[in-house]
C-alpha positions, 0 to 999 in steps of 0.5 A: 500500500502506497501512502502519500506524504501530503496526507501524512502531514495533516494527519499528524497535525490531527493526532498531535492536537487530539493528544495535546490535552492528555500529553499536558497531563490534564484530564477532562475534569481539570479543564477550565470551565469555559462558557458558551460563546453564543447566547443561542443553542450550540448547533454545529455545522462543522466539527474539529478535525473534519477533512476539508479540501486543503486541510483538517478543520482546526475548530468548530463551526457553530450555526447562527440561525442563518443570520449575522449579528448574534452576540459573541461572548468571551468564553472566559476571563481574558484579554485580546492578544491578536486582532486579524482582519482579512478578506479570506481565511477567518475574516474578522477574527479575535484571539483572547488569552485566558489563564491556564495557557489557553487562547480562544479564537472567534472567526468570521465576525461581522464586527468587534466591540466599538473599542476594538473597531476603533483600534482597527480603523485607526490602524487601517488608516495609518497603515493604508491597508484593509487587511491587518494582523494586530497584536495589541499590548497585553490587557489593553482589551480585557473581557470577563467571562460572558462579556460580549466581544463582537457580533457573528458574521460571514466574513472571510472564507465563509459560505454562510453566517456562522461562528468559527470557534477554536481553543488553542494551547497558548505556548504552541498555538496548536488547536485543541479539540474544543469538544474536550472543554464541556461546552453545551453543544446540542 
């Protein structure tokens, strides 16, 4: 049987990220008590590790009732470490660092909170570029668990309104299986 190398690389990524929770010595009972990122029931349209045309899916896609503008909430206390704005990929995305070494990622947002939107606009005009990858100084934008961080949308490489959501290991940036974190997924 012949196995092609391009297949092995993404497959290795999938197994490494699946095992990360166990390698770090944490069991499911020791994981943080993250809240839901939306105020609506969490129904999935995409799952962690799904085979996509060019990659394995690194998070979950949460349905937003085929509508934009649902409040997106911080899953835990934390602060923004990255704001990414691009025409493709995750579109408008926020990365929030949490205690314990986790980062939550929120992709395809329609808009951010007013303070972050102002920060983005100032940088877009200063840099004369729509697309940005910003790393605000630590704790400039703080959020409490359950606090609104933006609104769901359909930006970037999205084929319909939804929230792309990930949890990553902060040190390695490796996406972890969100399903380990006991979110109230239906």
